[in-house]
N, C-alpha and C positions, 0 to 999 in steps of 0.2 A: 779157267780158274786163274791162271797166271796173269792174264790180261786184266781180269777183274781186280786182282790184288794190286797190280801196278797202277791201274786207273784210280782205285780207291786211295792208294797212298798219295798219288799226285793231287787228287782232290782234297784230301785232308791237309796236305802241305799248303795248298793254295788257300784253304780256309784259315789255317793257322797264321799264314803270312798276312792275310787281309785283317784278321783280328788283331794281330800284333801292330799293324800300321794304324788301325782305327782306334783301338783301345789300349795302346801301349802304356798309358799312364795308370791304367786300372788293372794291369796284368802283372804277374810275377816275372821272373827272368825270361828273357826271350828264348833261350835254349829250351826251357821247360815247355813253353807255348809251342815252339816249332817241333817238338817231339810228341806232344800230346795230340796234336791234330792228326798226323798220320797213324799213330797208334790207335786212336779212337776210330778212325776210318777203317782200319784193318779189322778191328773187332766188330764193327757194324757190318762190314762186308761178309765176314765169316758167319755171323748170326743170320743175316738175311739170306745168304747163299744156302745155309743149312735148312732154313725154313721154307724157301721157295723152290729150290732145286737149281740145276745148272743152266737152264734156258731162260733166265730172267736177269740178264746183265743190267739193263737200265734200272730195274727195281733194286738190284743189289747196290748200285751206285747211290741211289736215293737213300737206302738204309745206311750206307757208309757215311754219307753226308750228315744224316740226322744224328747218328751217334757221335760223330766228330764235333758237331756244333754243340751237342749236349755236354760233352766233356769239356770243351773250351769254355762254355758258359759257367761251369763250376769253378773255373780259375779266376773269374772276375771278382774284384774287390769293390766295395761300395765307394762312392766318391767322398772326398774329404769335406768339403764345405757345407754339405747339406745335412740337416737334422730332420729326420722323418719322425713325426709323432703320430700316434694312432688317434682316432677320433675320441676315444674314451679318456685319454690322458689330459 
């Protein structure tokens, strides 16, 4: 369990760092992004570990990555120059 938690934290930090590098102009403060990634990964690892049990480390890391990416995607802001209009407008 300790190795799963450490691995998921490192995975979440790597995902947050990659998101901050790629989408830095669309994300809030870098400190918030770099703390949301590992926190989301730990939550995802906990949920996946409780659902599947202790003998599913690769699946636990996949669940950690999924929750981390989902939380990081909630931080994204829309781009400024584009106006999106619906088809009915």
